[in-house]
C-alpha positions as CSV (number, residue, x, y, z in Angstrom):
1,M,-46.6,-4.8,-7.9
2,T,-44.3,-1.8,-7.1
3,M,-41.6,-2.0,-4.4
4,K,-41.4,0.5,-1.6
5,M,-38.2,2.6,-1.5
6,K,-36.0,2.0,1.5
7,T,-34.6,4.9,3.5
8,N,-30.9,5.1,3.6
9,R,-30.1,4.6,7.3
10,S,-26.8,6.4,7.3
11,T,-28.4,9.4,5.8
12,A,-31.3,9.3,8.2
13,K,-28.9,9.4,11.2
14,R,-27.2,12.5,9.8
15,F,-30.0,14.7,8.4
16,R,-33.5,15.8,9.4
17,I,-36.3,17.4,7.5
18,T,-38.1,20.3,9.1
19,R,-41.8,20.9,8.9
20,K,-41.3,23.4,6.1
21,G,-39.2,20.9,4.1
22,K,-35.7,22.3,4.9
23,L,-32.8,19.9,5.5
24,I,-30.7,20.3,8.6
25,H,-27.6,18.6,9.8
26,R,-25.3,18.8,12.9
27,K,-22.2,21.0,12.5
28,A,-18.8,19.4,12.3
29,T,-15.8,19.8,14.7
30,G,-17.8,20.2,17.9
31,N,-17.1,16.8,19.3
32,H,-13.4,16.4,20.2
33,M,-10.3,18.4,21.1
34,L,-12.4,21.2,22.5
35,T,-9.8,22.4,25.0
36,K,-7.7,24.1,22.3
37,K,-10.7,25.8,20.7
38,S,-11.9,29.1,22.0
39,G,-15.3,29.6,23.6
40,S,-16.6,31.6,20.7
41,R,-15.5,28.9,18.2
42,R,-17.1,26.2,20.3
43,R,-20.4,28.2,20.4
44,R,-20.2,28.7,16.7
45,V,-20.1,25.0,15.9
46,E,-22.8,23.8,18.4
47,G,-26.3,23.1,17.2
48,M,-27.8,22.5,13.8
49,S,-27.3,24.1,10.4
50,E,-29.3,24.1,7.1
51,V,-28.0,22.0,4.2
52,T,-27.2,24.1,1.1
53,A,-25.5,21.7,-1.3
54,E,-26.9,18.4,-2.6
55,R,-30.3,18.9,-1.1
56,K,-32.1,17.0,-3.8
57,K,-29.8,14.0,-3.5
58,I,-30.2,13.8,0.3
59,K,-34.0,14.1,0.2
60,R,-34.1,11.2,-2.3
61,L,-32.0,9.1,0.1
62,L,-34.4,9.9,2.9
63,G,-37.3,8.9,0.8
64,A,-38.9,12.3,1.0
């Protein structure tokens, strides 16, 4: 009998797979100390971004 592979929960909270199979993550530095950052800088870090490095490793941790 083969065992099912478990999803790594910390990875599942940080990354998402789109319908086309791309990996996306939330951009860093958009959470704290926002008063000293300019508006354009705050807008630049909001939202999601595509993962470029270690894509294969992350997908394996997600069980995809």
